[in-house]
N, C-alpha and C positions, 0 to 999 in steps of 0.2 A: 436201954433202947436208944436214948438220945446220945449216949456216949458212943455207941456203935455207929450211929449215923454220922456223928462228928468225925470219927476215925475214917469212915469211908470218904467223906468230903476232903479230909486232909490228904488221904492217899491219892484221891483223884487229882487234887490240886498239885501235889508234888509230882505226880506222874506227868501232868500237862507241862509243868515247868521244865521237867527233865527233857521231855520230847522237844520243847521249844529250844532249850539250850543245845541239845544234840543237833537239831536242824541248823541252828545258827552257827555252831562250830563247824559243821559240815560245809555250809556255804562259805564261811571264812577260809577254810582250807582250800575249797575249790577256787575261790577268787585269788587267794595267795598263789596257788599253783599256776593259774592262768597268767597272773602278773609276772611271776618268775619265768615262765616259759616265754612270754613276750620279751621280757628283758634279756633273756638268753639269746633269742633270735636277733634282737637289736644289736647286741654285742657282736654276734657272729657277722651280721651285715656290715657293721662298722669296720670290723677287722678285714673283711673281704674287700670293702670299698678302698680301705687304706692300701691294701696290697695291690689292688688293681691300679690305683693311682701311681704307686711306686713303679710298677712294671711299665705303665704308660710313659712315665717320666724317663725311665731307662731307654725305651725305644725312641721317644721324641728327642732325647739328647743325642743319641746316635745319628738320627736324621739331621739334626742341626749341625753336627760335626761333619757329616758328609757334605752338607751345604757349602763348606769352605772350598771344596773342589768341584762342586756341581754348579758351575756358572758358564755362561755362553762362551767366554773367551778361553776357557780351559782347553777346548779342542784345538786351538791355534797355537798353543805353547809348544816349545821343542819337546821331543820325546823324553829327554833326560830330566827336564823340569817337571813334566807330568809324573814321571816315575818317582822323583824326589818327593813331590807333594803327597803321593799315595803312601810311600814309605813313612813319611812323617805322620800321616793320619793313622796308620796302623800302630805307631808308637803311642799316639795320644789316646787311642780307643782300643784297649786290650780285647774287647769282645769281638771286634772285626777281625776275621781271619783271612779274608780275601777281598780284593777290590779289582773290578774289571771296568775298563772304559770302552763303551760302544759308541761308534760315530753316529751321525744323524741317520744313516741308512741301516743301522743295526749290525755293523761289522765290528768285530773285536779288534781294538788297536793297542790295548795295553792290559796286562794281567799281572798283578802283584799279590803274592801270597806268603803266608807264614808256613804253609804246609807243602808247597811245591815250588818248582822253578818259576822265576818270573819270565814273562814272554812279552815281546813287543812286536807289533805289526803282523800278527798272525792272520788277520783279515777273515777270521771265521765268521760265517753268516749266522747271526743269532736274532735276526729281525722278526722271526716268527715266535719267539719266546714271549710268554706273558710278561716277564719283567720289562722287556723293551716296549712292548705294545702298550701296556697299562701305564708305565711311567710317562711315555710320550703323550698319552691321552689325559692323564690325571695328575701329572707332575710327580707323584709318589706311588710306589707299588709295594705292598706287603704280601709276600708269598706265604704259602702254607708252611707249617713247621715240618721239617724233615729230620731224619736221624742219620747223622754221619756214621758210617760203619755200623749201623744198627744200634748205636748207643746214645751219643751226645746229641741233644736237640739243637737244630740250626734254623734260622729264619733268613730268607732272602729279601733284601730291601733294595729297591732301585729308585734313584732320584734323577729326574730330567735336568739337563744343564740350562734349560731355558732358551728362548729364541729358536734359532735353527741349529742349536747344539745337539750333542748326543745324550748319553745316559751313563751314570755311574751305578754299577751293580755291586752290592756288598753282601757277603756271607757273614752272618752274625751268630756267634756262639751264645746260646741262651743259658749256659751254666751259671752265669752271674745272677740270674733270677732265683736260683736255688737259695742264695743267701737271704733274699727277701722273704721267701716262704719259710725257711727254717727258723726265722726270728718271730714268727706269729705263734702266740700261745693263747689257747682258749681253754680256760680251766686247767685241770690237772692232766687230762689225757687228750684234749682237743688239738687238732692241727689243721692246716690248710694245704691244699695242693692245686696245681694248675694242669688242665688238659687242653689238647688242641681240638680242632673242630671235628676230628675223627674219634675223640675220646681217649687218645693215647696220652699217657702221663708225660708232662713236660717238666714239672717241678714238684718235689715232695721232700719232706724231712728225711725220709729214707732214700738216699740217693741210689741205692742198689735197685730199687723198683723202677726208677727212671732209666737207668742204664740197661735194664732188661726190656725196655719199651713196653711196660705194662699197659694192657688195654683196660681202661676203666669204663668203657661205654656201656657195660651191662649193669653198672650200679644204678639204682633207681634214681638218685639225685642227678647223676650225670646224664642218664637217658632222658630225664624230664627236660633238661636244659637243651640238649643237642637235638632232640627229636624234631624234625621239620613239621610245619603245619600240614595237617591231613588233607585240607581242602585243595582241590585243583580245578574247581568249577566256578571260581569267582565268589563263593560264599564267604562269610566272615567267621565261620566256625573255627578255622585253623588259628588265625591270629588271636581270637578271644580265648581259645584254649591255651595258647602260649602265655597270654596274660595271666590266666588262672594259675598255671604252673609257677610263673614267676611270683605271684602273690603268695602261694604256699611256701615258697622259699624265702619270703620276707622282703622281696624286691619291690621297689616303687617305680622302677623304670628299667631301661636297658641301654647298653652301649650301642651306638649307631656307627657301624663300620663304613657305611657309604651314605652320602647325603640323601639318597632316595629313600632311606629307611627312617629319616627323621619324622616325616609327616605321619607315617603309620604308627611309630612309637608314641608320638604325642597324642594321637587319636585314641590309642588303646589304653594308655596310662593316665589320661585326663579323666577325673571323676565325672560321671554322667550327671545330668541335672536331677535325675531321680535319686541317685545315691546322695547327692548333696542335700536334697530336700529331706530325705529320711534322716540324715545325720543331724540336720538342724532341728527336726522334730524330736529326736532323742535328747538333744541338749535342752530344748525348751521344756520337755516333760520332766527332766531331772531338775531343772531350775524351779519349776512350779512345785515339785514335790518338796524341795528344800524350803520353799516359802511356807508350805503347809506343815512343816515339821515332820515329814515322812522320811523314813530311812531307806525305803525301796519303792520302786515304781515300775509299772508294766506299761508297755506300748504295743498295741496291736496284738494283745494276748500273750506277749513274751516279756519276761523279766529283763530289765535293763541292769546289767552288771557293770562293774568298774571297767572291765576290758572294753565293753561296748561304748562306754562314754569316752575312753581314751581314743578309740578308733574314730569316733565321730568328731572329736576335737581335731585330730590330725587331718582328717579328710576335709573338714570345713576350712582349716587353715591352708591346706594345700590348694583348695579351690580359690580361696581369696588371693593367694600368691600368684596363681596362674592368671586370674582375672586382672590383677594389678599390673602384671607384666605384658598383658595383651595390648 
């Protein structure tokens, strides 16, 4: 009788221990999965940021090179000297395929190209084109990506000469960006690509997809980034939704193309006081649990896992940095 009861207790004890071990192993696997997933997202974000910085440097360097001919006195130089300076710039910057000088009224005075005949003094009126209007107003203009002959991607850049001068318009071949993208490796099968604001492929390791002008706008990740805010009545639902989509993609901010976007971006991606307060409560609860020798802790009825702690640490640090820079 006693032996049978003893065996029952032993069986029950072993069963409980087994259940606890299974639960613990399951939690360890879950936390490990979450940590690996976040690490993977972090790697992808770092790769994307690095590629974006290289592309930005590529464009900025071309802008700086154009600056050598975009000065107020350039318009007063003899035509042969202006043409010589443009030809020299084409030699220095292989990505530039065409350069056009517009005078202060927007009329074409010089056109130098790798692809067609040079022209001088055509006096074609281009004063209504965005390149001239935006460059005169903002000093620099970046046009949308277009595809020359339906294949290679091009960007139009215009730089004002300053003062009462004109504008230099450059057509830039973006094929050189392909080299940047082709060098990005994420794991064994991962890759990166670039799309324009319409979702058309600009750079991809498989160049044939770019040459066909592949439309990527229907991909969920591309659609999420390109989709404009839904609100048109002044509510904040659209921008907040955009922030949520960016957060899902692992982003902590966004590029601001125009200065008017900076304030909104800062507002959306700055942690709210409520978020910071909750993050501090999570860290405080975990610190108290460690003092008491507990291996796990719950806050507001929810288990605090390693991922939650990491998120809280990053958010508090981010808030401190923003507060210190303010």
